[in-house]
Residue frames as a rotation matrix with the C-alpha (Angstrom) as fourth column:
MET 1
-0.958 -0.282 -0.052 16.06
0.189 -0.759 0.624 -0.09
-0.215 0.588 0.780 4.19
THR 2
0.002 0.990 -0.141 12.81
0.501 -0.123 -0.856 1.83
-0.865 -0.069 -0.497 3.77
LEU 3
-0.534 -0.116 0.838 11.84
0.841 -0.173 0.512 2.82
0.085 0.978 0.190 0.26
SER 4
-0.657 0.357 -0.664 10.63
-0.105 -0.916 -0.388 6.31
-0.746 -0.185 0.640 -0.44
PRO 5
0.031 0.749 0.662 7.35
0.694 0.460 -0.553 6.02
-0.719 0.477 -0.506 -2.35
SER 6
0.864 0.328 -0.383 8.05
0.009 -0.770 -0.638 9.26
-0.504 0.548 -0.668 -4.20
ALA 7
-0.052 -0.967 -0.250 11.65
-0.547 -0.181 0.817 8.44
-0.836 0.179 -0.519 -5.20
PRO 8
0.229 0.055 -0.972 12.47
-0.945 0.251 -0.209 7.09
0.233 0.966 0.110 -8.66
ALA 9
0.833 0.188 0.520 12.43
-0.348 0.910 0.228 3.30
-0.430 -0.371 0.823 -8.75
ASP 10
0.045 -0.909 -0.415 16.15
-0.982 0.035 -0.183 2.56
0.181 0.416 -0.891 -9.31
PRO 11
0.667 0.295 -0.684 16.39
-0.317 0.943 0.098 -1.21
0.674 0.152 0.723 -9.88
GLU 12
-0.305 -0.844 -0.441 19.57
0.196 0.398 -0.896 -1.52
0.932 -0.360 0.044 -7.78
VAL 13
-0.728 0.138 0.672 17.93
-0.645 -0.470 -0.602 0.26
0.233 -0.872 0.431 -4.84
LEU 14
0.389 0.921 -0.018 14.94
-0.886 0.379 0.267 -2.06
0.252 -0.088 0.964 -5.21
ARG 15
0.379 -0.330 -0.865 17.23
0.024 0.938 -0.347 -5.12
0.925 0.111 0.364 -5.21
GLN 16
-0.722 -0.684 0.108 18.99
-0.036 -0.118 -0.992 -3.83
0.691 -0.720 0.061 -2.08
SER 17
-0.354 0.690 0.631 15.63
-0.926 -0.354 -0.132 -3.27
0.133 -0.631 0.764 -0.39
ILE 18
0.631 0.581 -0.515 14.52
-0.548 0.803 0.234 -6.81
0.549 0.134 0.825 -1.18
ARG 19
-0.048 -0.753 -0.657 17.80
0.259 0.626 -0.736 -8.24
0.965 -0.206 0.165 0.19
ALA 20
-0.797 -0.281 0.535 17.56
-0.352 -0.504 -0.789 -6.04
0.491 -0.817 0.302 3.30
ALA 21
0.099 0.917 0.386 14.10
-0.984 0.031 0.178 -7.48
0.151 -0.397 0.905 3.95
GLY 22
-0.371 -0.351 0.860 15.66
-0.591 0.804 0.074 -10.95
-0.717 -0.480 -0.506 4.00
LEU 23
0.653 0.678 0.336 14.23
-0.106 0.522 -0.846 -12.04
-0.750 0.517 0.413 0.66
LYS 24
-0.294 -0.688 0.664 15.85
0.625 0.387 0.678 -13.50
-0.723 0.614 0.316 -2.41
VAL 25
-0.214 0.152 -0.965 16.04
-0.539 -0.842 -0.013 -11.08
-0.815 0.517 0.263 -5.33
THR 26
-0.346 0.182 0.921 14.12
0.716 0.685 0.133 -12.27
-0.606 0.705 -0.367 -8.41
ALA 27
-0.943 0.035 0.329 12.99
0.239 -0.615 0.752 -10.52
0.229 0.788 0.571 -11.56
SER 28
-0.058 0.998 -0.016 9.37
0.629 0.049 0.776 -10.86
0.775 0.035 -0.630 -10.41
ARG 29
0.282 0.141 -0.949 10.07
0.934 -0.269 0.237 -9.26
-0.221 -0.953 -0.208 -7.06
VAL 30
-0.721 -0.578 -0.382 11.97
0.452 -0.811 0.372 -6.35
-0.525 0.096 0.846 -8.60
ALA 31
-0.791 0.459 0.405 9.20
0.271 -0.330 0.904 -5.78
0.549 0.825 0.137 -11.17
VAL 32
0.204 0.909 -0.363 6.44
0.803 0.057 0.594 -5.88
0.561 -0.412 -0.718 -8.53
LEU 33
0.054 -0.243 -0.969 8.30
0.836 -0.520 0.177 -3.47
-0.547 -0.819 0.174 -6.26
GLN 34
-0.920 -0.391 0.017 8.97
0.317 -0.721 0.617 -1.16
-0.229 0.573 0.787 -9.21
ALA 35
-0.417 0.851 0.319 5.26
0.490 -0.085 0.868 -1.23
0.765 0.518 -0.382 -10.11
LEU 36
0.414 0.588 -0.695 4.30
0.897 -0.134 0.420 -0.28
0.154 -0.798 -0.583 -6.55
GLN 37
-0.431 -0.621 -0.655 6.83
0.643 -0.720 0.261 2.54
-0.634 -0.308 0.710 -6.56
SER 38
-0.970 0.040 0.240 5.24
0.178 -0.557 0.811 3.88
0.166 0.830 0.533 -9.74
ARG 39
-0.244 0.963 0.118 1.62
-0.297 -0.190 0.936 3.27
0.923 0.194 0.332 -8.72
PRO 40
-0.989 -0.089 0.116 1.07
-0.134 0.237 -0.962 3.28
0.058 -0.967 -0.247 -4.95
HIS 41
-0.362 0.896 0.258 -2.27
-0.567 0.008 -0.824 2.02
-0.740 -0.444 0.505 -3.64
SER 42
-0.330 0.174 -0.928 -2.45
-0.876 0.311 0.369 -0.71
0.353 0.934 0.049 -6.30
SER 43
0.630 0.537 0.561 -4.39
-0.648 0.762 -0.003 -3.95
-0.429 -0.361 0.828 -6.16
ALA 44
-0.172 -0.670 0.722 -2.69
-0.036 0.736 0.676 -7.23
-0.984 0.091 -0.151 -7.06
ASP 45
0.418 0.400 0.816 -4.52
0.774 0.313 -0.550 -7.15
-0.476 0.861 -0.179 -10.40
ASN 46
0.983 -0.106 -0.148 -3.21
-0.156 -0.912 -0.381 -3.62
-0.094 0.397 -0.913 -11.09
VAL 47
0.174 -0.976 0.134 0.32
-0.652 -0.012 0.758 -4.76
-0.738 -0.219 -0.639 -10.27
PHE 48
-0.032 -0.137 0.990 -0.08
0.444 0.885 0.137 -7.77
-0.895 0.444 0.032 -12.56
GLU 49
0.834 0.396 0.384 -1.20
0.519 -0.327 -0.790 -5.47
-0.187 0.858 -0.479 -15.41
SER 50
0.805 -0.558 -0.201 1.91
-0.548 -0.829 0.107 -3.34
-0.227 0.024 -0.974 -14.81
VAL 51
-0.063 -0.938 0.340 4.39
-0.701 0.284 0.654 -6.24
-0.710 -0.197 -0.676 -14.87
ARG 52
0.494 0.319 0.809 2.98
0.089 0.907 -0.412 -8.76
-0.865 0.276 0.420 -17.32
ASP 53
0.975 -0.186 -0.125 4.66
-0.157 -0.168 -0.973 -7.28
0.160 0.968 -0.193 -20.42
ALA 54
0.190 -0.963 0.190 8.06
-0.938 -0.235 -0.255 -7.22
0.290 -0.130 -0.948 -18.72
LEU 55
-0.688 -0.344 0.639 7.47
-0.579 0.791 -0.199 -10.70
-0.437 -0.507 -0.743 -17.27
PRO 56
-0.265 0.661 -0.702 5.57
-0.875 0.141 0.463 -12.65
0.405 0.737 0.541 -19.93
GLY 57
-0.440 0.057 -0.896 5.67
0.061 0.998 0.034 -15.91
0.896 -0.040 -0.442 -17.95
THR 58
-0.993 0.016 0.116 4.20
-0.117 -0.148 -0.982 -14.47
0.001 -0.989 0.149 -14.78
SER 59
-0.326 0.932 -0.160 0.69
0.584 0.331 0.741 -14.96
0.743 0.148 -0.653 -13.43
THR 60
0.230 0.506 0.831 -1.70
-0.435 -0.711 0.553 -13.15
0.871 -0.488 0.057 -11.13
GLN 61
0.941 0.137 -0.311 -1.06
0.172 0.598 0.783 -15.86
0.293 -0.790 0.539 -8.56
ALA 62
0.069 -0.988 -0.138 2.69
0.912 0.118 -0.394 -15.21
0.406 -0.098 0.909 -8.73
VAL 63
-0.371 -0.137 0.919 2.05
-0.011 -0.988 -0.152 -11.50
0.929 -0.067 0.365 -8.09
TYR 64
0.689 0.657 0.307 -0.15
-0.370 -0.046 0.928 -12.38
0.623 -0.753 0.211 -5.10
GLY 65
0.721 -0.476 -0.502 2.71
0.652 0.711 0.262 -14.54
0.232 -0.517 0.824 -3.78
VAL 66
-0.350 -0.867 0.354 5.25
0.679 -0.496 -0.542 -11.74
0.645 0.051 0.762 -4.15
LEU 67
-0.092 0.387 0.917 2.92
-0.353 -0.874 0.333 -9.24
0.931 -0.293 0.218 -2.47
ALA 68
0.899 0.408 -0.160 2.30
-0.036 0.434 0.900 -11.66
0.437 -0.803 0.405 0.41
ALA 69
0.311 -0.872 -0.378 6.06
0.913 0.384 -0.134 -12.17
0.262 -0.304 0.916 0.88
PHE 70
-0.475 -0.475 0.740 6.67
0.339 -0.875 -0.344 -8.41
0.812 0.088 0.577 0.75
THR 71
0.353 0.691 0.631 3.89
-0.425 -0.483 0.766 -7.74
0.834 -0.538 0.124 3.26
GLU 72
0.895 -0.039 -0.445 5.19
0.351 0.677 0.647 -10.42
0.276 -0.735 0.619 5.62
ALA 73
0.000 -0.994 -0.105 8.72
0.966 0.027 -0.259 -9.00
0.260 -0.101 0.960 5.36
GLY 74
0.315 0.205 -0.927 7.49
0.625 -0.780 0.040 -5.44
-0.714 -0.592 -0.374 6.02
LEU 75
-0.745 -0.641 0.186 8.58
0.531 -0.399 0.748 -4.18
-0.405 0.656 0.637 2.61
VAL 76
-0.713 0.610 0.345 5.05
-0.066 -0.549 0.833 -3.18
0.698 0.572 0.432 1.57
ARG 77
-0.829 0.543 0.135 1.86
-0.214 -0.085 -0.973 -2.40
-0.516 -0.836 0.187 3.44
ARG 78
-0.700 0.710 0.068 -1.53
0.476 0.394 0.786 -3.88
0.531 0.583 -0.614 2.66
PHE 79
-0.819 0.566 -0.090 -4.73
-0.222 -0.458 -0.861 -2.07
-0.529 -0.685 0.501 3.46
ASP 80
-0.744 0.619 0.253 -8.33
0.665 0.646 0.376 -2.99
0.069 0.448 -0.891 2.79
PRO 81
-0.865 0.489 -0.116 -10.65
-0.463 -0.865 -0.191 -0.10
-0.194 -0.112 0.975 2.00
ALA 82
-0.249 0.869 0.428 -14.34
0.034 0.450 -0.892 -0.95
-0.968 -0.208 -0.142 2.10
GLY 83
0.726 0.687 -0.030 -15.73
-0.052 0.012 -0.999 -2.05
-0.686 0.726 0.044 -1.25
SER 84
0.541 -0.639 -0.547 -12.28
-0.819 -0.252 -0.515 -2.48
0.191 0.727 -0.659 -2.79
PRO 85
0.745 -0.426 -0.513 -9.83
0.368 0.904 -0.217 -5.31
0.556 -0.028 0.830 -3.20
ALA 86
0.598 -0.628 -0.498 -6.77
0.557 -0.122 0.822 -5.19
-0.577 -0.769 0.277 -0.96
LEU 87
0.891 -0.360 0.278 -4.39
-0.031 -0.658 -0.753 -2.41
0.454 0.662 -0.597 -1.94
PHE 88
0.496 -0.816 -0.297 -0.62
0.847 0.380 0.371 -2.29
-0.190 -0.436 0.880 -1.51
GLU 89
0.898 -0.280 0.339 1.88
-0.157 -0.925 -0.347 0.52
0.411 0.258 -0.875 -1.06
CYS 90
0.144 -0.948 -0.285 5.58
0.576 0.314 -0.755 0.98
0.805 -0.055 0.591 -0.33
ARG 91
-0.195 -0.182 0.964 5.04
-0.537 -0.802 -0.260 3.56
0.821 -0.569 0.059 2.38
VAL 92
0.492 0.264 -0.830 5.67
0.417 0.765 0.491 1.51
0.764 -0.587 0.266 5.52
ARG 93
-0.108 -0.573 -0.812 6.90
0.968 0.127 -0.218 1.99
0.228 -0.810 0.541 9.08
ASP 94
-0.959 -0.069 0.275 5.28
-0.006 -0.965 -0.261 5.35
0.284 -0.251 0.925 9.57
ASN 95
-0.575 0.783 -0.238 2.04
0.550 0.154 -0.821 6.45
-0.606 -0.603 -0.519 11.10
HIS 96
-0.844 0.327 -0.426 -0.18
-0.512 -0.727 0.457 7.41
-0.160 0.604 0.781 8.18
HIS 97
-0.251 0.866 0.433 -3.75
0.220 0.486 -0.846 6.78
-0.943 -0.117 -0.312 7.19
HIS 98
-0.867 -0.041 0.497 -5.81
0.495 0.052 0.868 7.06
-0.061 0.998 -0.024 4.03
LEU 99
-0.313 0.792 -0.524 -8.44
-0.472 -0.608 -0.638 9.34
-0.824 0.047 0.564 2.54
VAL 100
-0.833 0.102 0.544 -10.71
0.456 0.684 0.570 7.44
-0.314 0.722 -0.616 0.12
CYS 101
-0.675 0.634 -0.378 -13.19
-0.716 -0.686 0.129 9.10
-0.177 0.358 0.917 -2.23
ILE 102
-0.424 0.602 0.677 -16.47
0.036 0.758 -0.651 7.16
-0.905 -0.251 -0.343 -2.12
SER 103
0.622 0.668 -0.408 -17.34
-0.353 -0.226 -0.908 8.33
-0.699 0.709 0.096 -5.62
CYS 104
0.697 -0.390 -0.601 -14.25
-0.649 0.013 -0.761 7.94
0.305 0.921 -0.244 -7.82
GLY 105
0.919 -0.318 -0.232 -12.07
0.375 0.888 0.267 5.80
0.121 -0.333 0.935 -5.52
ALA 106
0.308 -0.847 0.433 -9.17
-0.153 -0.493 -0.856 8.27
0.939 0.197 -0.282 -5.37
ILE 107
0.775 -0.150 -0.613 -6.83
0.616 0.394 0.682 7.54
0.139 -0.907 0.398 -2.45
ARG 108
0.320 -0.697 0.642 -4.50
-0.276 -0.717 -0.640 9.92
0.906 0.028 -0.422 -0.69
ASP 109
-0.136 -0.459 -0.878 -2.14
0.822 0.443 -0.359 9.36
0.554 -0.770 0.317 2.20
VAL 110
0.498 0.233 0.835 -2.65
-0.257 -0.880 0.399 11.52
0.829 -0.413 -0.378 5.25
ASP 111
-0.605 -0.768 -0.208 -0.22
0.062 0.216 -0.974 11.73
0.794 -0.602 -0.083 8.16
CYS 112
0.257 0.639 -0.725 -1.62
0.830 0.239 0.505 11.07
0.496 -0.731 -0.468 11.59
VAL 113
0.238 -0.117 0.964 -1.91
-0.123 -0.988 -0.090 14.34
0.963 -0.097 -0.250 13.45
ILE 114
0.943 0.204 0.262 -1.53
-0.277 0.052 0.959 12.74
0.182 -0.978 0.106 16.87
GLY 115
0.202 -0.961 0.191 1.97
-0.973 -0.173 0.155 11.34
-0.116 -0.217 -0.969 16.42
ALA 116
-0.726 -0.683 -0.085 3.50
-0.687 0.725 0.042 7.95
0.033 0.089 -0.996 17.09
ALA 117
-0.038 0.675 -0.737 1.71
-0.418 0.659 0.625 4.67
0.908 0.332 0.257 16.48
PRO 118
-0.356 0.811 0.465 -0.77
0.902 0.167 0.399 3.75
0.245 0.561 -0.790 17.66
CYS 119
-0.905 -0.019 0.426 -2.31
0.009 -1.000 -0.025 7.16
0.426 -0.019 0.904 17.30
LEU 120
0.061 0.958 0.281 -5.64
-0.722 -0.152 0.675 5.91
0.689 -0.244 0.682 18.64
THR 121
-0.937 -0.295 0.187 -6.31
-0.335 0.608 -0.720 3.98
0.098 -0.737 -0.669 21.81
PRO 122
-0.325 0.868 -0.375 -9.30
0.127 0.433 0.892 1.62
0.937 0.242 -0.251 22.05
SER 123
0.155 0.476 0.866 -11.67
-0.806 -0.445 0.389 2.10
0.571 -0.758 0.315 24.97
ASP 124
0.568 -0.054 0.821 -11.00
-0.559 0.707 0.433 -1.54
-0.604 -0.705 0.372 25.95
ALA 125
-0.089 -0.724 -0.684 -7.95
-0.989 0.145 -0.025 -3.33
0.118 0.675 -0.729 24.51
HIS 126
0.848 0.530 -0.018 -9.17
-0.522 0.839 0.156 -6.71
0.097 -0.123 0.988 25.84
GLY 127
0.665 -0.648 0.372 -5.61
0.068 0.549 0.833 -7.60
-0.744 -0.529 0.409 26.87
PHE 128
0.661 -0.425 0.618 -4.06
0.726 0.156 -0.669 -6.73
0.188 0.892 0.412 23.52
THR 129
-0.106 -0.708 -0.698 -0.92
0.390 -0.676 0.626 -4.66
-0.915 -0.206 0.348 23.19
VAL 130
0.835 0.500 0.228 -1.93
0.418 -0.310 -0.854 -2.27
-0.357 0.809 -0.468 20.44
ILE 131
-0.189 -0.981 -0.030 0.91
0.614 -0.142 0.776 -1.46
-0.766 0.129 0.630 18.05
ALA 132
-0.994 -0.100 0.049 -0.92
0.099 -0.597 0.796 0.27
-0.050 0.796 0.603 15.20
ALA 133
-0.074 0.990 -0.117 -4.26
0.260 -0.094 -0.961 1.76
-0.963 -0.101 -0.250 14.28
GLU 134
-0.854 -0.127 0.505 -5.47
0.516 -0.079 0.853 1.85
-0.068 0.989 0.133 10.70
VAL 135
-0.128 0.796 -0.591 -7.82
0.194 -0.564 -0.802 4.65
-0.973 -0.217 -0.082 9.85
THR 136
-0.717 0.030 0.696 -9.59
0.694 -0.062 0.718 5.18
0.064 0.998 0.024 6.57
PHE 137
-0.474 0.557 -0.682 -11.36
-0.064 -0.795 -0.604 8.47
-0.878 -0.242 0.413 6.09
ASN 138
-0.473 0.409 0.781 -14.17
0.870 0.357 0.340 8.09
-0.140 0.840 -0.524 3.54
GLY 139
0.022 0.497 -0.867 -15.57
0.169 -0.857 -0.487 11.11
-0.985 -0.135 -0.103 1.78
LEU 140
0.799 0.257 0.544 -15.64
0.578 -0.076 -0.813 12.99
-0.168 0.963 -0.209 -1.48
CYS 141
-0.342 -0.939 0.021 -12.54
0.869 -0.307 0.388 14.35
-0.358 0.151 0.921 -3.17
GLU 142
-0.505 0.083 -0.859 -12.56
-0.026 -0.996 -0.081 17.94
-0.863 -0.019 0.505 -4.37
GLN 143
-0.917 0.143 -0.373 -13.54
-0.389 -0.103 0.916 17.02
0.092 0.984 0.150 -7.95
CYS 144
-0.633 0.707 -0.315 -16.37
0.544 0.696 0.470 14.69
0.551 0.126 -0.825 -6.94
ARG 145
-0.494 0.436 -0.752 -17.67
0.673 -0.356 -0.648 17.09
-0.550 -0.826 -0.118 -4.31
GLU 146
-0.710 0.177 -0.682 -18.46
-0.403 -0.896 0.188 19.48
-0.577 0.408 0.707 -7.13
THR 147
-0.637 0.415 -0.650 -20.44
-0.639 0.188 0.746 16.87
0.432 0.890 0.145 -9.11
VAL 148
-0.415 0.467 -0.781 -21.96
0.428 0.858 0.285 14.48
0.803 -0.216 -0.555 -6.55
PRO 149
0.281 0.556 0.782 -24.54
-0.516 -0.600 0.612 15.58
0.809 -0.575 0.119 -4.01
PRO 150
-0.721 -0.598 0.349 -23.41
-0.595 0.278 -0.754 14.79
0.354 -0.752 -0.557 -0.43
THR 151
0.120 0.712 -0.692 -25.01
0.072 0.689 0.721 11.85
0.990 -0.136 0.031 1.41
GLY 152
0.731 0.338 0.593 -25.88
-0.515 -0.297 0.804 11.70
0.448 -0.893 -0.043 5.08
């Protein structure tokens, strides 16, 4: 079951998604998945801030563990923009990339215009079978472009 990142985070749908990924349903896992549904492109620390009131006994390390399990199970996607901690999102199993503002850090998803993964082919795959290409477009968002002079 693939979650829609824009759909409301119904706890029963989240529990079903966790089960479908082959994981045991726990309050921590439901809370973390709900946080990512509400705030895509979140760091583990952001997720922890979102869940700590609902889960007073949880820790940052527990959130890291849940995110690692979700990533391994294919329930969430991790990406690592330059100069930022790892970020997590529920939009998985599609061919999309990210636009990152180098001034304010805003992140937007952008569909790959070429089609199916991998949308890019390396000039030399060195024997690898390439299954995905991650692309991060760095630039200035519309708001920052008006206030920050462009750099080379």
